[in-house]
Legacy VTK file of the C-alpha trace (Angstrom):
# vtk DataFile Version 3.0
C-alpha trace
ASCII
DATASET POLYDATA
POINTS 302 float
18.943 -38.007 5.838
19.907 -34.457 5.318
18.630 -31.678 7.694
17.848 -28.264 6.443
19.996 -25.444 7.320
18.528 -22.727 9.507
17.698 -19.613 7.500
20.347 -16.974 8.186
19.321 -13.557 9.587
20.335 -11.624 6.416
18.135 -14.010 4.181
15.296 -13.698 6.678
15.624 -9.966 6.447
15.715 -9.944 2.700
12.480 -12.097 2.512
10.830 -9.864 5.058
11.768 -6.847 2.839
10.516 -8.410 -0.270
7.229 -9.467 1.391
6.638 -5.657 2.647
7.067 -4.121 -0.623
5.140 -6.735 -2.505
2.163 -6.049 -0.320
2.601 -2.330 -0.761
3.032 -3.080 -4.504
-0.464 -4.775 -4.897
-2.275 -2.983 -2.345
-4.155 -0.995 -5.183
-6.075 -4.162 -5.760
-7.074 -4.432 -2.173
-8.391 -0.773 -1.926
-10.362 -1.288 -5.101
-12.056 -4.579 -3.783
-15.294 -2.855 -2.770
-16.323 0.187 -4.900
-19.214 1.238 -2.487
-16.835 2.644 0.142
-15.830 6.216 -0.551
-12.116 7.032 -0.215
-12.782 9.360 3.030
-14.388 6.278 4.640
-11.425 3.953 3.734
-9.025 6.446 5.144
-10.856 6.700 8.488
-11.263 2.839 8.628
-7.503 2.469 7.942
-6.588 4.615 10.891
-9.349 3.237 13.237
-8.520 -0.488 12.595
-4.601 0.074 12.664
-4.879 1.297 16.151
-5.984 -1.807 17.870
-3.500 -3.972 15.768
-0.592 -1.882 16.798
-1.877 -1.812 20.424
-1.693 -5.800 20.356
1.758 -5.632 18.640
2.808 -3.229 21.526
1.456 -5.622 24.160
2.801 -8.793 22.805
6.471 -7.181 22.540
5.962 -5.792 26.018
6.745 -2.290 24.686
4.397 -0.152 26.904
7.245 0.955 29.278
9.076 2.160 25.951
5.947 4.097 24.820
5.653 5.869 28.011
9.346 6.961 27.848
9.142 7.955 24.203
6.179 10.276 24.576
6.987 11.774 28.037
8.035 15.237 26.736
6.039 17.918 25.018
8.502 18.093 22.245
8.063 14.323 21.485
4.350 14.937 21.314
4.525 17.839 18.949
7.029 15.964 16.632
4.695 12.997 16.566
1.624 15.030 15.857
3.587 16.525 12.922
4.735 13.071 11.675
1.070 11.933 12.091
-0.085 14.833 9.832
2.387 13.932 7.063
1.434 10.154 7.351
-2.277 10.972 7.104
-1.628 13.257 4.043
0.289 10.337 2.411
-2.114 7.567 3.339
-5.170 9.815 2.571
-3.911 10.940 -0.846
-2.738 7.344 -1.927
-6.049 5.755 -1.003
-7.935 8.535 -2.918
-5.486 8.162 -5.897
-5.687 4.297 -6.328
-9.501 4.350 -5.925
-9.926 7.276 -8.456
-7.853 5.875 -11.471
-4.594 7.389 -10.616
-2.547 4.389 -9.656
0.106 5.367 -12.239
0.456 8.649 -10.815
0.847 7.260 -7.481
3.577 4.715 -8.495
5.499 7.660 -9.917
5.337 9.416 -6.609
7.061 6.511 -4.864
9.580 6.268 -7.583
10.409 9.971 -6.874
10.480 9.560 -3.269
13.941 8.164 -2.748
15.435 11.117 -4.679
13.398 13.564 -2.657
14.767 12.049 0.476
18.334 12.437 -0.989
17.438 16.131 -1.704
16.189 16.768 1.783
19.224 15.039 3.230
21.404 17.504 1.312
19.414 20.624 2.147
18.434 19.873 5.637
21.053 17.546 6.996
23.951 18.849 5.026
24.748 15.422 3.690
27.178 15.366 0.885
26.759 13.643 -2.718
29.295 12.326 -5.149
29.203 13.556 -8.621
27.148 10.770 -10.175
24.536 11.189 -7.463
24.198 14.845 -8.335
23.794 13.714 -11.900
21.052 11.418 -10.927
19.256 13.920 -8.900
19.291 16.629 -11.903
18.022 13.975 -14.179
14.980 13.251 -11.993
14.437 16.994 -11.568
14.432 17.309 -15.277
11.979 14.482 -15.876
9.558 15.978 -13.272
9.693 19.441 -14.757
9.510 18.124 -18.230
6.544 16.018 -17.540
4.829 18.931 -15.843
5.425 21.132 -18.913
4.238 18.293 -21.404
1.043 17.695 -19.368
0.459 21.595 -18.807
0.018 20.872 -15.216
1.988 20.194 -11.988
1.962 16.462 -11.319
0.598 17.146 -8.014
-0.340 13.682 -6.884
3.116 12.311 -7.442
4.837 15.233 -5.848
2.672 15.333 -2.714
3.187 11.623 -2.170
6.952 11.860 -2.693
7.373 14.958 -0.401
4.921 14.069 2.291
6.711 10.547 2.865
10.155 12.190 2.190
9.674 14.722 5.090
8.159 12.096 7.399
11.201 9.966 6.805
13.422 13.222 7.691
11.399 13.571 10.995
12.013 9.839 11.719
15.860 10.382 11.386
15.924 12.649 14.374
18.143 11.355 17.177
15.513 11.597 19.627
12.816 9.951 17.451
10.793 7.176 19.152
11.630 3.590 18.046
9.774 2.447 14.830
6.740 0.442 16.511
6.205 2.747 19.494
6.678 5.669 16.966
4.017 4.443 14.539
1.726 3.611 17.380
1.908 7.026 18.678
1.210 8.583 15.279
-1.826 6.388 14.747
-3.004 7.249 18.161
-2.903 10.862 17.462
-4.966 10.161 14.130
-7.455 7.889 15.671
-9.919 10.540 17.389
-9.812 12.880 14.419
-10.566 9.962 12.130
-13.536 8.761 14.128
-14.866 12.389 14.289
-14.518 12.722 10.489
-16.262 9.559 9.853
-19.248 10.528 12.149
-19.416 13.852 10.876
-19.676 12.818 7.095
-21.643 9.668 7.344
-25.369 9.070 7.782
-25.757 6.316 10.407
-29.157 5.347 8.932
-27.542 4.518 5.650
-24.723 2.136 5.850
-21.884 2.369 3.462
-21.729 -1.400 2.719
-24.105 -4.429 3.500
-23.038 -5.957 6.985
-21.546 -9.343 6.079
-18.525 -11.473 6.841
-16.765 -10.073 3.649
-17.476 -6.449 4.548
-16.225 -6.880 8.057
-13.090 -8.686 6.936
-12.534 -5.871 4.428
-12.772 -3.237 6.945
-10.586 -5.022 9.489
-8.147 -5.658 6.501
-7.656 -1.817 6.013
-5.899 -1.826 9.357
-3.996 -5.016 8.678
-2.745 -3.946 5.332
-1.532 -0.752 6.876
0.397 -2.304 9.764
1.662 -5.631 8.456
4.166 -4.359 5.641
5.372 -1.604 8.198
6.205 -4.427 10.587
7.734 -6.509 7.990
9.759 -3.599 6.846
11.053 -2.682 10.404
12.110 -6.403 10.740
13.869 -6.383 7.557
15.755 -2.945 7.998
17.158 -4.567 11.397
18.754 -7.429 9.447
19.980 -6.186 6.143
22.165 -3.297 4.832
20.562 0.093 3.976
21.836 -0.317 0.446
19.808 -3.431 0.049
16.764 -1.913 1.404
17.244 0.923 -1.114
17.140 -1.625 -3.940
14.320 -3.470 -2.647
12.182 -0.331 -2.354
11.651 0.005 -6.107
9.542 -3.470 -5.880
6.558 -1.535 -4.627
6.037 1.397 -7.271
7.060 -1.038 -10.105
4.259 -3.602 -9.072
1.725 -0.488 -8.581
2.665 0.663 -12.133
1.976 -2.800 -13.529
-1.260 -3.199 -11.499
-2.396 0.023 -12.839
-1.793 -0.782 -16.505
-2.619 -4.339 -16.662
-5.377 -4.802 -13.906
-7.049 -1.494 -13.502
-6.770 -0.389 -17.302
-5.055 2.907 -16.673
-3.168 4.406 -19.690
0.527 5.669 -19.746
0.493 8.694 -21.811
3.645 10.001 -23.465
4.192 12.938 -21.052
3.905 10.644 -18.028
6.274 7.920 -19.767
8.806 10.792 -20.315
8.754 11.266 -16.538
9.093 7.746 -15.819
11.953 7.147 -18.191
13.835 10.081 -16.550
13.290 8.905 -13.054
14.217 5.412 -13.909
17.409 6.477 -15.382
18.215 8.610 -12.253
17.434 5.766 -9.987
19.489 3.379 -12.082
22.544 5.799 -11.839
22.063 6.474 -8.122
21.643 2.744 -7.269
24.714 1.728 -9.363
26.843 4.447 -7.564
25.517 3.308 -4.060
26.399 -0.149 -4.762
29.713 0.496 -6.170
30.669 2.736 -3.073
29.393 -0.114 -0.658
31.475 -2.773 -2.380
34.365 -3.883 0.000
37.798 -3.111 -1.067
40.138 -5.919 -1.952
42.400 -7.107 0.868
45.905 -5.577 0.977
48.585 -8.027 0.237
LINES 1 303
302 0 1 2 3 4 5 6 7 8 9 10 11 12 13 14 15 16 17 18 19 20 21 22 23 24 25 26 27 28 29 30 31 32 33 34 35 36 37 38 39 40 41 42 43 44 45 46 47 48 49 50 51 52 53 54 55 56 57 58 59 60 61 62 63 64 65 66 67 68 69 70 71 72 73 74 75 76 77 78 79 80 81 82 83 84 85 86 87 88 89 90 91 92 93 94 95 96 97 98 99 100 101 102 103 104 105 106 107 108 109 110 111 112 113 114 115 116 117 118 119 120 121 122 123 124 125 126 127 128 129 130 131 132 133 134 135 136 137 138 139 140 141 142 143 144 145 146 147 148 149 150 151 152 153 154 155 156 157 158 159 160 161 162 163 164 165 166 167 168 169 170 171 172 173 174 175 176 177 178 179 180 181 182 183 184 185 186 187 188 189 190 191 192 193 194 195 196 197 198 199 200 201 202 203 204 205 206 207 208 209 210 211 212 213 214 215 216 217 218 219 220 221 222 223 224 225 226 227 228 229 230 231 232 233 234 235 236 237 238 239 240 241 242 243 244 245 246 247 248 249 250 251 252 253 254 255 256 257 258 259 260 261 262 263 264 265 266 267 268 269 270 271 272 273 274 275 276 277 278 279 280 281 282 283 284 285 286 287 288 289 290 291 292 293 294 295 296 297 298 299 300 301
């Protein structure tokens, strides 16, 4: 009788990454499950329920000493507050977009995001690009500008999502940045009290948003779970597989978001937006091909 071989760390990391991006990709379906909950409430629930889930994760991994070390300085607290503000901007706009008929715009934002991160790396970190990578960034820029001209308006949802997460990622690349899980816990901790205050200020306690039921409670708790679980899966994936592989996997999420928006939520892909998508897809294809080629091992010398 044959025994199954244990899964390698690389394969495990690959599946963790796929799972994370699939959850992010189909998340518009979750945020539209209960129509009675306004987007502002969803955002506050998302933060409030993410906090205890992250606290449990910190406890099970015995990371409280790490949390105290990471946030012992005023500088660390200020940088965490800045990261939290960017995270709230991204989370909040995304939830509003996918519950207001703008899933396609949101998916475009996450297609643009890798190229924004590249541009920030060049401008802020003085990273160097190869020629084909410059071509890719230029094509994407032409696509976004051309789409704006065709629409007669700036695609602000896509650009805000792309830049807020791009700058957030830039802050996380600091040498003194906290580890991923303690860092996320600190950012959510910063957001928890403001989120509760906003919820109390804008809600009438005598008029419940949704009828109390097992389904409603599960949905509200799920807002925290769907926030934290893919982030934990992503962190576990990034520790086990090369960054180039992570870069290829990240396109799963916006692709699924686009498909969900078009096929399930009945959004339309107008010609101007299609032009923007086509240019960004071309740019991503060029950049990914160049990255994979540069990471290919050289043949052994004879």
